[in-house]
N, CA, C and O of each residue as an XYZ file, in Angstrom:
436
protein
N      91.146     99.921    115.432
C      90.361     99.640    114.250
C      90.631     98.218    113.783
O      91.782     97.782    113.740
N      89.588     97.505    113.438
C      89.694     96.160    112.896
C      90.324     96.223    111.507
O      89.926     97.043    110.680
N      91.308     95.356    111.251
C      91.978     95.310    109.960
C      91.564     94.028    109.238
O      91.667     92.938    109.800
N      91.101     94.153    108.011
C      90.755     93.003    107.178
C      91.908     92.764    106.221
O      92.227     93.611    105.387
N      92.533     91.591    106.353
C      93.679     91.228    105.524
C      93.207     90.467    104.294
O      92.385     89.557    104.392
N      93.739     90.852    103.130
C      93.245     90.371    101.846
C      94.371     89.751    101.030
O      95.480     90.283    100.978
N      94.073     88.610    100.389
C      94.929     88.085     99.335
C      94.225     88.412     98.026
O      93.046     88.104     97.850
N      94.939     89.023     97.135
C      94.351     89.430     95.860
C      94.842     88.508     94.757
O      96.045     88.323     94.573
N      93.896     87.932     94.026
C      94.220     86.990     92.977
C      93.727     87.561     91.651
O      92.528     87.725     91.427
N      94.682     87.856     90.787
C      94.386     88.485     89.502
C      94.820     89.936     89.530
O      94.181     90.770     90.172
N      95.911     90.240     88.833
C      96.456     91.599     88.866
C      96.422     92.244     87.481
O      97.343     92.956     87.083
N      95.334     91.974     86.759
C      95.096     92.659     85.497
C      94.542     94.045     85.778
O      94.619     94.516     86.912
N      93.984     94.712     84.769
C      93.477     96.078     84.958
C      92.448     96.201     86.092
O      92.524     97.135     86.890
N      91.495     95.273     86.170
C      90.506     95.336     87.252
C      91.164     95.047     88.598
O      90.847     95.701     89.592
N      92.065     94.086     88.642
C      92.768     93.768     89.877
C      93.585     94.941     90.392
O      93.633     95.190     91.597
N      94.228     95.661     89.480
C      95.007     96.837     89.880
C      94.088     97.903     90.463
O      94.408     98.497     91.493
N      92.959     98.152     89.823
C      92.000     99.145     90.349
C      91.508     98.740     91.732
O      91.411     99.581     92.626
N      91.199     97.464     91.914
C      90.741     96.998     93.224
C      91.856     97.161     94.259
O      91.590     97.560     95.392
N      93.094     96.858     93.883
C      94.224     97.009     94.808
C      94.399     98.471     95.214
O      94.689     98.763     96.374
N      94.225     99.380     94.270
C      94.315    100.810     94.583
C      93.199    101.217     95.534
O      93.426    101.983     96.471
N      92.011    100.716     95.301
C      90.873    101.009     96.170
C      91.135    100.499     97.595
O      90.871    101.197     98.573
N      91.654     99.280     97.693
C      91.967     98.698     98.996
C      93.034     99.537     99.704
O      92.913     99.828    100.894
N      94.072     99.921     98.968
C      95.175    100.676     99.565
C      94.723    102.038    100.084
O      95.299    102.567    101.035
N      93.705    102.598     99.465
C      93.232    103.932     99.849
C      92.271    103.905    101.036
O      91.964    104.953    101.604
N      91.796    102.729    101.413
C      90.804    102.630    102.484
C      91.416    102.185    103.795
O      92.265    101.295    103.830
N      90.980    102.808    104.863
C      91.390    102.389    106.195
C      90.670    101.083    106.532
O      89.521    100.874    106.144
N      91.356    100.225    107.247
C      90.746     98.981    107.698
C      90.953     97.810    106.745
O      90.536     96.693    107.050
N      91.587     98.040    105.602
C      91.863     96.977    104.638
C      93.358     96.927    104.364
O      94.025     97.959    104.303
N      93.879     95.708    104.197
C      95.311     95.534    104.015
C      95.556     94.356    103.074
O      95.142     93.234    103.366
N      96.219     94.601    101.959
C      96.606     93.509    101.070
C      97.860     92.867    101.634
O      98.865     93.541    101.862
N      97.798     91.542    101.862
C      98.935     90.832    102.449
C      99.597     89.876    101.469
O     100.688     89.375    101.737
N      98.947     89.614    100.327
C      99.518     88.712     99.325
C      98.833     88.970     97.990
O      97.712     89.476     97.931
N      99.549     88.604     96.904
C      99.005     88.803     95.558
C      99.431     87.642     94.660
O     100.523     87.090     94.800
N      98.531     87.285     93.728
C      98.766     86.154     92.825
C      98.367     86.551     91.414
O      97.354     87.219     91.207
N      99.169     86.135     90.449
C      98.812     86.275     89.039
C      99.596     85.244     88.250
O     100.723     84.905     88.612
N      99.004     84.740     87.167
C      99.660     83.732     86.337
C     100.586     84.320     85.285
O     101.370     83.587     84.682
N     100.516     85.608     85.056
C     101.328     86.249     84.033
C     102.816     86.158     84.426
O     103.218     86.740     85.434
N     103.627     85.442     83.648
C     105.039     85.302     84.017
C     105.794     86.626     84.080
O     106.815     86.721     84.761
N     105.308     87.643     83.384
C     105.967     88.951     83.417
C     105.711     89.695     84.732
O     106.411     90.656     85.049
N     104.704     89.247     85.498
C     104.395     89.900     86.774
C     104.952     89.158     87.979
O     105.171     89.765     89.027
N     105.182     87.875     87.850
C     105.622     87.056     88.982
C     106.951     87.581     89.526
O     107.915     87.780     88.786
N     106.970     87.797     90.835
C     108.158     88.304     91.506
C     108.233     89.821     91.585
O     109.055     90.362     92.324
N     107.397     90.501     90.842
C     107.381     91.968     90.876
C     106.552     92.435     92.077
O     105.638     91.745     92.527
N     106.890     93.603     92.574
C     106.120     94.162     93.685
C     104.834     94.790     93.147
O     104.736     95.120     91.965
N     103.866     94.945     94.020
C     102.630     95.619     93.620
C     102.917     97.048     93.189
O     102.217     97.590     92.334
N     103.926     97.657     93.766
C     104.272     99.026     93.397
C     104.727     99.107     91.932
O     104.645    100.171     91.319
N     105.199     98.006     91.380
C     105.557     97.955     89.962
C     104.319     98.230     89.096
O     104.433     98.760     87.991
N     103.142     97.866     89.608
C     101.889     98.057     88.867
C     101.303     99.448     89.062
O     100.642     99.985     88.174
N     101.553    100.029     90.237
C     101.014    101.347     90.558
C     101.796    101.927     91.732
O     102.070    101.231     92.710
N     102.150    103.194     91.630
C     102.887    103.856     92.713
C     102.094    103.907     94.014
O     102.673    104.116     95.080
N     100.780    103.721     93.942
C      99.919    103.766     95.124
C      99.978    102.479     95.942
O      99.462    102.421     97.058
N     100.610    101.444     95.379
C     100.597    100.125     96.013
C     101.918     99.820     96.718
O     102.927    100.488     96.496
N     101.888     98.807     97.561
C     103.015     98.457     98.423
C     104.207     97.880     97.657
O     104.042     97.029     96.783
N     105.396     98.348     97.992
C     106.592     97.732     97.421
C     106.968     96.435     98.153
O     107.840     95.694     97.699
N     106.309     96.166     99.285
C     106.640     95.000    100.107
C     105.927     93.725     99.675
O     106.389     92.626     99.985
N     104.814     93.853     98.968
C     104.047     92.687     98.532
C     104.468     92.334     97.110
O     104.403     93.168     96.206
N     104.899     91.088     96.923
C     105.326     90.627     95.605
C     104.315     89.617     95.047
O     103.702     88.849     95.790
N     104.164     89.639     93.759
C     103.191     88.783     93.082
C     103.762     87.373     92.952
O     104.871     87.182     92.452
N     103.001     86.405     93.404
C     103.379     84.992     93.330
C     102.555     84.306     92.242
O     101.538     84.836     91.794
N     103.005     83.122     91.824
C     102.317     82.439     90.731
C     101.164     81.545     91.175
O     100.357     81.124     90.346
N     101.075     81.248     92.480
C      99.929     80.465     92.945
C      99.596     80.811     94.393
O     100.383     81.431     95.109
N      98.429     80.396     94.783
C      97.893     80.740     96.100
C      98.755     80.185     97.225
O      99.039     80.888     98.195
N      99.172     78.927     97.102
C      99.956     78.313     98.174
C     101.272     79.042     98.410
O     101.667     79.248     99.558
N     101.958     79.435     97.334
C     103.204     80.192     97.491
C     102.942     81.532     98.165
O     103.679     81.940     99.063
N     101.895     82.206     97.728
C     101.572     83.510     98.301
C     101.245     83.384     99.790
O     101.685     84.206    100.594
N     100.484     82.371    100.151
C     100.130     82.186    101.559
C     101.340     81.826    102.410
O     101.423     82.219    103.573
N     102.274     81.084    101.838
C     103.437     80.646    102.618
C     104.362     81.803    102.987
O     105.098     81.716    103.971
N     104.333     82.885    102.210
C     105.218     84.009    102.526
C     104.475     85.228    103.072
O     105.099     86.226    103.432
N     103.148     85.150    103.134
C     102.370     86.282    103.650
C     102.726     86.535    105.115
O     102.918     85.597    105.888
N     102.810     87.803    105.480
C     103.160     88.164    106.856
C     102.058     87.780    107.839
O     102.342     87.459    108.993
N     100.819     87.810    107.397
C      99.677     87.373    108.199
C      98.719     86.606    107.293
O      98.723     86.777    106.074
N      97.912     85.770    107.904
C      96.924     84.994    107.150
C      95.803     85.911    106.658
O      95.235     86.666    107.448
N      95.480     85.854    105.374
C      94.365     86.679    104.882
C      93.031     86.159    105.407
O      92.852     84.964    105.643
N      92.109     87.088    105.582
C      90.769     86.735    106.044
C      89.784     86.613    104.891
O      88.689     86.074    105.051
N      90.184     87.118    103.728
C      89.331     87.038    102.544
C      90.218     87.062    101.302
O      91.290     87.667    101.290
N      89.735     86.383    100.252
C      90.408     86.409     98.952
C      89.558     87.225     97.993
O      88.347     87.027     97.893
N      90.196     88.131     97.299
C      89.530     88.919     96.269
C      89.977     88.347     94.929
O      91.145     88.455     94.556
N      89.044     87.741     94.214
C      89.331     87.027     92.971
C      88.859     87.854     91.779
O      87.659     88.008     91.555
N      89.813     88.384     91.021
C      89.500     89.243     89.873
C      90.214     88.713     88.628
O      91.041     89.402     88.030
N      89.879     87.477     88.252
C      90.599     86.862     87.139
C      89.744     86.719     85.883
O      89.988     87.398     84.886
N      88.759     85.851     85.926
C      87.936     85.561     84.741
C      86.458     85.674     85.081
O      86.084     85.805     86.246
N      85.621     85.622     84.047
C      84.189     85.860     84.256
C      83.297     84.659     83.963
O      82.085     84.819     83.826
N      83.865     83.471     83.864
C      83.005     82.304     83.620
C      83.333     81.181     84.608
O      84.474     81.029     85.044
N      82.323     80.415     84.940
C      82.430     79.370     85.954
C      83.444     78.292     85.583
O      84.166     77.803     86.451
N      83.507     77.921     84.328
C      84.406     76.848     83.920
C      85.862     77.182     84.262
O      86.591     76.329     84.770
N      86.276     78.392     83.992
C      87.668     78.769     84.243
C      87.926     79.208     85.681
O      89.057     79.111     86.157
N      86.900     79.691     86.382
C      87.133     80.196     87.735
C      86.997     79.118     88.814
O      87.477     79.293     89.934
N      86.347     78.009     88.475
C      86.124     76.959     89.467
C      87.416     76.434     90.086
O      87.486     76.344     91.312
N      88.454     76.078     89.304
C      89.685     75.603     89.951
C      90.324     76.655     90.871
O      90.879     76.315     91.916
N      90.244     77.914     90.480
C      90.791     78.983     91.319
C      90.005     79.092     92.619
O      90.587     79.208     93.697
N      88.689     79.055     92.512
C      87.831     79.139     93.703
C      88.077     77.962     94.632
O      88.146     78.133     95.849
N      88.209     76.773     94.066
C      88.448     75.584     94.881
C      89.769     75.679     95.629
O      89.842     75.294     96.796
N      90.813     76.183     94.982
C      92.111     76.330     95.648
C      92.018     77.294     96.826
O      92.622     77.063     97.874
N      91.269     78.361     96.652
C      91.097     79.339     97.736
C      90.312     78.709     98.884
O      90.686     78.849    100.049
N      89.234     78.022     98.555
C      88.407     77.399     99.590
C      89.158     76.289    100.314
O      88.966     76.100    101.515
N      90.019     75.544     99.598
C      90.824     74.515    100.254
C      91.781     75.128    101.271
O      92.158     74.480    102.247
N      92.170     76.376    101.037
C      93.022     77.086    102.000
C      92.201     77.632    103.164
O      92.758     78.187    104.112
N      90.880     77.479    103.097
C      90.008     77.931    104.190
C      89.737     79.418    104.198
O      89.471     80.001    105.249
N      89.805     80.038    103.022
C      89.623     81.484    102.932
C      88.332     81.800    102.187
O      88.125     81.289    101.087
N      87.460     82.625    102.753
C      86.257     83.054    102.032
C      86.640     83.829    100.768
O      87.668     84.506    100.731
N      85.795     83.719     99.730
C      86.085     84.329     98.433
C      85.072     85.416     98.111
O      83.867     85.242     98.294
N      85.586     86.541     97.628
C      84.766     87.586     97.027
C      85.300     87.735     95.611
O      86.513     87.790     95.409
N      84.405     87.801     94.628
C      84.855     87.790     93.241
C      84.063     88.752     92.369
O      82.921     89.109     92.660
N      84.714     89.153     91.293
C      84.045     89.981     90.281
C      83.437     89.120     89.180
O      82.895     89.662     88.217
N      83.511     87.805     89.292
C      82.979     86.893     88.281
C      81.463     86.939     88.277
O      80.815     86.606     89.269
N      80.904     87.357     87.147
C      79.458     87.483     87.031
C      78.745     86.159     87.245
O      77.728     86.113     87.936
N      79.264     85.073     86.661
C      78.605     83.767     86.780
C      78.697     83.196     88.173
O      77.861     82.377     88.556
N      79.676     83.598     88.933
C      79.830     83.086     90.292
C      78.718     83.612     91.209
O      78.364     82.971     92.199
N      78.179     84.774     90.870
C      77.126     85.334     91.708
C      75.852     84.540     91.577
O      74.851     84.869     92.214
């Protein structure tokens, strides 16, 4: 089975739900996670939900997360903000890493 490796950016309530959805599906694998909340940085995804991996820890930026990821992600799931002004720098950082972006940002669509 083909495995799609994902870096998840934004671990708020929507990000947690998306991570749970990914974890429950065959063929998808979260390999890295990012959030700016200082209370989450360094914590495992399992800290957010028992359904999530204890092996993946939340990093404060994309470059740090990519440097420690076990495999290169094939897609970034961006679940942070809903307006172009605030999401543009995040999107640019992901694209500079050469990773396609999927986002819940309404204005990005």
